OpenMM code with the backbone's topology and positions (N, CA, C; nanometers):
from openmm import Vec3, app, unit

residues = "UNK UNK UNK UNK UNK UNK UNK UNK UNK UNK UNK UNK UNK UNK UNK UNK UNK UNK UNK UNK UNK UNK UNK UNK UNK UNK UNK UNK UNK UNK UNK UNK UNK UNK UNK UNK UNK UNK UNK UNK UNK UNK UNK UNK UNK UNK UNK UNK UNK UNK UNK UNK UNK UNK UNK UNK UNK UNK UNK UNK UNK UNK UNK UNK UNK UNK UNK UNK UNK UNK UNK UNK UNK UNK UNK UNK UNK UNK UNK UNK UNK UNK UNK UNK UNK UNK UNK UNK".split()
positions = [
    Vec3(8.7916, 6.4891, 0.1412),
    Vec3(8.7533, 6.6265, 0.1227),
    Vec3(8.8759, 6.7137, 0.1481),
    Vec3(8.8899, 6.8163, 0.0716),
    Vec3(9.0075, 6.9019, 0.0844),
    Vec3(8.9940, 6.9934, 0.2052),
    Vec3(9.0975, 7.0701, 0.2274),
    Vec3(9.0999, 7.1608, 0.3412),
    Vec3(9.0396, 7.2970, 0.3071),
    Vec3(8.9533, 7.3057, 0.2061),
    Vec3(8.8889, 7.4313, 0.1712),
    Vec3(8.7890, 7.4697, 0.2784),
    Vec3(8.7817, 7.5968, 0.3089),
    Vec3(8.6797, 7.6429, 0.4018),
    Vec3(8.5580, 7.6854, 0.3207),
    Vec3(8.4462, 7.6970, 0.3870),
    Vec3(8.3255, 7.7414, 0.3175),
    Vec3(8.3474, 7.8796, 0.2581),
    Vec3(8.4288, 7.9614, 0.3244),
    Vec3(8.4556, 8.0934, 0.2704),
    Vec3(8.5156, 8.0850, 0.1307),
    Vec3(8.5859, 7.9767, 0.1006),
    Vec3(8.6469, 7.9588, -0.0307),
    Vec3(8.5534, 7.8917, -0.1308),
    Vec3(8.4483, 7.8275, -0.0838),
    Vec3(8.3615, 7.7537, -0.1751),
    Vec3(8.2202, 7.8088, -0.1822),
    Vec3(8.1939, 7.9247, -0.1238),
    Vec3(8.0623, 7.9864, -0.1367),
    Vec3(8.0413, 8.0140, -0.2853),
    Vec3(7.9304, 7.9648, -0.3405),
    Vec3(7.9078, 7.9805, -0.4840),
    Vec3(7.9069, 8.1263, -0.5289),
    Vec3(7.9503, 8.1465, -0.6494),
    Vec3(7.9488, 8.2796, -0.7085),
    Vec3(7.8058, 8.3319, -0.7085),
    Vec3(7.7911, 8.4582, -0.6790),
    Vec3(7.6583, 8.5177, -0.6764),
    Vec3(7.5926, 8.5155, -0.5399),
    Vec3(7.6535, 8.4446, -0.4439),
    Vec3(7.6018, 8.4413, -0.3074),
    Vec3(7.6810, 8.5378, -0.2204),
    Vec3(7.6174, 8.5906, -0.1195),
    Vec3(7.6853, 8.6770, -0.0219),
    Vec3(7.6798, 8.6101, 0.1147),
    Vec3(7.7942, 8.6029, 0.1782),
    Vec3(7.8019, 8.5421, 0.3110),
    Vec3(7.7471, 8.6394, 0.4143),
    Vec3(7.6500, 8.5929, 0.4924),
    Vec3(7.5904, 8.6756, 0.5976),
    Vec3(7.6461, 8.6425, 0.7350),
    Vec3(7.6815, 8.5161, 0.7548),
    Vec3(7.7368, 8.4733, 0.8826),
    Vec3(7.8194, 8.3486, 0.8584),
    Vec3(7.9196, 8.3275, 0.9429),
    Vec3(8.0106, 8.2140, 0.9265),
    Vec3(8.0621, 8.1717, 1.0628),
    Vec3(8.0736, 8.0406, 1.0802),
    Vec3(8.1370, 7.9891, 1.2022),
    Vec3(8.2072, 7.8596, 1.1676),
    Vec3(8.3064, 7.8269, 1.2489),
    Vec3(8.3830, 7.7044, 1.2281),
    Vec3(8.4259, 7.6511, 1.3634),
    Vec3(8.4080, 7.5188, 1.3824),
    Vec3(8.4493, 7.4542, 1.5059),
    Vec3(8.4667, 7.3051, 1.4802),
    Vec3(8.5745, 7.2511, 1.5299),
    Vec3(8.5994, 7.1068, 1.5262),
    Vec3(8.5857, 7.0473, 1.3856),
    Vec3(8.6361, 7.1193, 1.2867),
    Vec3(8.6345, 7.0697, 1.1497),
    Vec3(8.5041, 7.0894, 1.0750),
    Vec3(8.4067, 7.1563, 1.1376),
    Vec3(8.2786, 7.1817, 1.0721),
    Vec3(8.2667, 7.3310, 1.0444),
    Vec3(8.2486, 7.3634, 0.9163),
    Vec3(8.2285, 7.5023, 0.8746),
    Vec3(8.0828, 7.5206, 0.8362),
    Vec3(8.0230, 7.6301, 0.8837),
    Vec3(7.8828, 7.6590, 0.8560),
    Vec3(7.8731, 7.8041, 0.8094),
    Vec3(7.8034, 7.8254, 0.6978),
    Vec3(7.7848, 7.9611, 0.6461),
    Vec3(7.6380, 7.9842, 0.6146),
    Vec3(7.5894, 8.1012, 0.6523),
    Vec3(7.4577, 8.1470, 0.6114),
    Vec3(7.4814, 8.2385, 0.4928),
    Vec3(7.4191, 8.2069, 0.3788),
    Vec3(7.4427, 8.2846, 0.2573),
    Vec3(7.3109, 8.3325, 0.1974),
    Vec3(7.3206, 8.4433, 0.1230),
    Vec3(7.2064, 8.5048, 0.0574),
    Vec3(7.2376, 8.5187, -0.0904),
    Vec3(7.1420, 8.4878, -0.1757),
    Vec3(7.1575, 8.5044, -0.3203),
    Vec3(7.0675, 8.6196, -0.3627),
    Vec3(7.1263, 8.7378, -0.3857),
    Vec3(7.0461, 8.8555, -0.4210),
    Vec3(6.9624, 8.8372, -0.5475),
    Vec3(7.0137, 8.7581, -0.6405),
    Vec3(6.9452, 8.7386, -0.7692),
    Vec3(6.8003, 8.6927, -0.7522),
    Vec3(6.7782, 8.5981, -0.6603),
    Vec3(6.6409, 8.5502, -0.6377),
    Vec3(6.5974, 8.5672, -0.4915),
    Vec3(6.6777, 8.6399, -0.4142),
    Vec3(6.6494, 8.6700, -0.2739),
    Vec3(6.6342, 8.5440, -0.1882),
    Vec3(6.7111, 8.4380, -0.2211),
    Vec3(6.7023, 8.3132, -0.1452),
    Vec3(6.8127, 8.3066, -0.0393),
    Vec3(6.7853, 8.2314, 0.0662),
    Vec3(6.8799, 8.2084, 0.1752),
    Vec3(6.9109, 8.0599, 0.1845),
    Vec3(7.0355, 8.0283, 0.2194),
    Vec3(7.0763, 7.8897, 0.2405),
    Vec3(7.1785, 7.8831, 0.3517),
    Vec3(7.1873, 7.7665, 0.4133),
    Vec3(7.2939, 7.7372, 0.5080),
    Vec3(7.3806, 7.6294, 0.4425),
    Vec3(7.5102, 7.6567, 0.4319),
    Vec3(7.6066, 7.5630, 0.3740),
    Vec3(7.6875, 7.5011, 0.4862),
    Vec3(7.7080, 7.3704, 0.4791),
    Vec3(7.7837, 7.2991, 0.5820),
    Vec3(7.8914, 7.2163, 0.5139),
    Vec3(8.0134, 7.2251, 0.5662),
    Vec3(8.1254, 7.1426, 0.5204),
    Vec3(8.1867, 7.0784, 0.6437),
    Vec3(8.1720, 6.9454, 0.6533),
    Vec3(8.2241, 6.8704, 0.7670),
    Vec3(8.3461, 6.7919, 0.7197),
    Vec3(8.4643, 6.8427, 0.7493),
    Vec3(8.5888, 6.7819, 0.7023),
    Vec3(8.6107, 6.6434, 0.7628),
    Vec3(8.5730, 6.6234, 0.8881),
    Vec3(8.5932, 6.4936, 0.9535),
    Vec3(8.5045, 6.3852, 0.8928),
    Vec3(8.3778, 6.4168, 0.8703),
    Vec3(8.2840, 6.3190, 0.8153),
    Vec3(8.2892, 6.3155, 0.6624),
    Vec3(8.3656, 6.4069, 0.6063),
    Vec3(8.3779, 6.4194, 0.4606),
    Vec3(8.2421, 6.4332, 0.3936),
    Vec3(8.1595, 6.5236, 0.4497),
    Vec3(8.0293, 6.5537, 0.3919),
    Vec3(8.0143, 6.7044, 0.3772),
    Vec3(7.9340, 6.7420, 0.2830),
    Vec3(7.8986, 6.8826, 0.2639),
    Vec3(7.7547, 6.8843, 0.2149),
    Vec3(7.6784, 6.9828, 0.2609),
    Vec3(7.5405, 6.9926, 0.2170),
    Vec3(7.4910, 7.1348, 0.2314),
    Vec3(7.3765, 7.1594, 0.1682),
    Vec3(7.3112, 7.2897, 0.1699),
    Vec3(7.1675, 7.2704, 0.2138),
    Vec3(7.1196, 7.3609, 0.2990),
    Vec3(6.9807, 7.3595, 0.3423),
    Vec3(6.9201, 7.4944, 0.3047),
    Vec3(6.8150, 7.4944, 0.2230),
    Vec3(6.7435, 7.6179, 0.1906),
    Vec3(6.6642, 7.6601, 0.3130),
    Vec3(6.6641, 7.7905, 0.3421),
    Vec3(6.5966, 7.8400, 0.4619),
    Vec3(6.5115, 7.9613, 0.4285),
    Vec3(6.4206, 7.9917, 0.5184),
    Vec3(6.3413, 8.1140, 0.5098),
    Vec3(6.4031, 8.2160, 0.6047),
    Vec3(6.3677, 8.3431, 0.5889),
    Vec3(6.4197, 8.4417, 0.6845),
    Vec3(6.3837, 8.4078, 0.8293),
    Vec3(6.2677, 8.3445, 0.8486),
    Vec3(6.2226, 8.3106, 0.9840),
    Vec3(6.3037, 8.1961, 1.0463),
    Vec3(6.3555, 8.1061, 0.9648),
    Vec3(6.4292, 7.9907, 1.0181),
    Vec3(6.5800, 8.0005, 1.0013),
    Vec3(6.6283, 8.1036, 0.9350),
    Vec3(6.7706, 8.1139, 0.8998),
    Vec3(6.8637, 8.1004, 1.0201),
    Vec3(6.8367, 8.1715, 1.1268),
    Vec3(6.9258, 8.1689, 1.2435),
    Vec3(6.9215, 8.0315, 1.3109),
    Vec3(6.8044, 7.9737, 1.3244),
    Vec3(6.7941, 7.8418, 1.3877),
    Vec3(6.8674, 7.7359, 1.3059),
    Vec3(6.8504, 7.7391, 1.1740),
    Vec3(6.9182, 7.6406, 1.0897),
    Vec3(7.0690, 7.6640, 1.0933),
    Vec3(7.1125, 7.7879, 1.0936),
    Vec3(7.2551, 7.8196, 1.1036),
    Vec3(7.3139, 7.7632, 1.2323),
    Vec3(7.2404, 7.7738, 1.3419),
    Vec3(7.2884, 7.7249, 1.4709),
    Vec3(7.2795, 7.5729, 1.4840),
    Vec3(7.1852, 7.5092, 1.4151),
    Vec3(7.1620, 7.3645, 1.4286),
    Vec3(7.1404, 7.3000, 1.2908),
    Vec3(7.2379, 7.3094, 1.2016),
    Vec3(7.2155, 7.2616, 1.0640),
    Vec3(7.1873, 7.1125, 1.0523),
    Vec3(7.2494, 7.0302, 1.1357),
    Vec3(7.2273, 6.8855, 1.1245),
    Vec3(7.0850, 6.8476, 1.1630),
    Vec3(7.0271, 6.9153, 1.2601),
    Vec3(6.8892, 6.8865, 1.2994),
    Vec3(6.7935, 6.9160, 1.1846),
    Vec3(6.8143, 7.0274, 1.1173),
    Vec3(6.7263, 7.0630, 1.0065),
    Vec3(6.7564, 6.9804, 0.8820),
    Vec3(6.8812, 6.9467, 0.8594),
    Vec3(6.9160, 6.8647, 0.7435),
    Vec3(6.8522, 6.7272, 0.7543),
    Vec3(6.8430, 6.6750, 0.8752),
    Vec3(6.7825, 6.5435, 0.8951),
    Vec3(6.6342, 6.5452, 0.8586),
    Vec3(6.5723, 6.6615, 0.8641),
    Vec3(6.4302, 6.6747, 0.8302),
    Vec3(6.4084, 6.6958, 0.6810),
    Vec3(6.5145, 6.7250, 0.6072),
    Vec3(6.5028, 6.7553, 0.4648),
    Vec3(6.5159, 6.6294, 0.3809),
    Vec3(6.4132, 6.5976, 0.3052),
    Vec3(6.4173, 6.4781, 0.2202),
    Vec3(6.5181, 6.4939, 0.1066),
    Vec3(6.5560, 6.6163, 0.0739),
    Vec3(6.6540, 6.6405, -0.0321),
    Vec3(6.7919, 6.5902, 0.0060),
    Vec3(6.8174, 6.5694, 0.1339),
    Vec3(6.9512, 6.5352, 0.1798),
    Vec3(6.9652, 6.3899, 0.2217),
    Vec3(6.8643, 6.3088, 0.1982),
    Vec3(6.8713, 6.1681, 0.2364),
    Vec3(6.9907, 6.1046, 0.1679),
    Vec3(7.0730, 6.0357, 0.2448),
    Vec3(7.1918, 5.9704, 0.1911),
    Vec3(7.3147, 6.0591, 0.1846),
    Vec3(7.2994, 6.1887, 0.2129),
    Vec3(7.4143, 6.2788, 0.2085),
    Vec3(7.4745, 6.3020, 0.3451),
    Vec3(7.4052, 6.2619, 0.4500),
    Vec3(7.4531, 6.2830, 0.5855),
    Vec3(7.5165, 6.1552, 0.6386),
    Vec3(7.6145, 6.1695, 0.7260),
    Vec3(7.6743, 6.0501, 0.7843),
    Vec3(7.5745, 5.9779, 0.8729),
    Vec3(7.5944, 5.8481, 0.8925),
    Vec3(7.5100, 5.7725, 0.9846),
    Vec3(7.5567, 5.7992, 1.1264),
    Vec3(7.4655, 5.8431, 1.2094),
    Vec3(7.4967, 5.8709, 1.3482),
    Vec3(7.4526, 5.7534, 1.4336),
    Vec3(7.5253, 5.7215, 1.5394),
    Vec3(7.4826, 5.6128, 1.6272),
    Vec3(7.3475, 5.6454, 1.6900),
    Vec3(7.2657, 5.5453, 1.7037),
    Vec3(7.1341, 5.5628, 1.7651),
    Vec3(7.1499, 5.5631, 1.9175),
    Vec3(7.0686, 5.6447, 1.9823),
    Vec3(7.0706, 5.6498, 2.1291),
    Vec3(7.0174, 5.5174, 2.1845),
    Vec3(7.0744, 5.4737, 2.2942),
    Vec3(7.0316, 5.3462, 2.3548),
    Vec3(6.9036, 5.3637, 2.4311),
] * unit.nanometer
topology = app.Topology()
chain = topology.addChain("A")
for resn in residues:
    res = topology.addResidue(resn, chain)
    for name in ("N", "CA", "C"):
        topology.addAtom(name, app.Element.getBySymbol(name[0]), res)
C-alpha cells in the first residue's frame, strides 16, 4: 500500500467531517451530500488493508472511534480485514 493518507483518497463528492491518524492507521468520517450518506474510511498502512464502513448519524462517532470493532460485525468486509491473534 502506498503512503497516501485518507485525506488524499477520500472519494470525489464526499466531504471529510473528521480525521485522525496514529501508528500508521488513518481514519476518516465522511459525508456524501448527494445521498446524505455517512461512512468511515480506514487505511492501515502496516496491515496493508483499507475498508469502508457505512454508518448512521447515531453510530458515526462510535464507528469513527472503533472502526475495527464495527468492521468485524459487517458481513460486507469478510476477508478484507487482517487476521488477528485469538485471545488465550
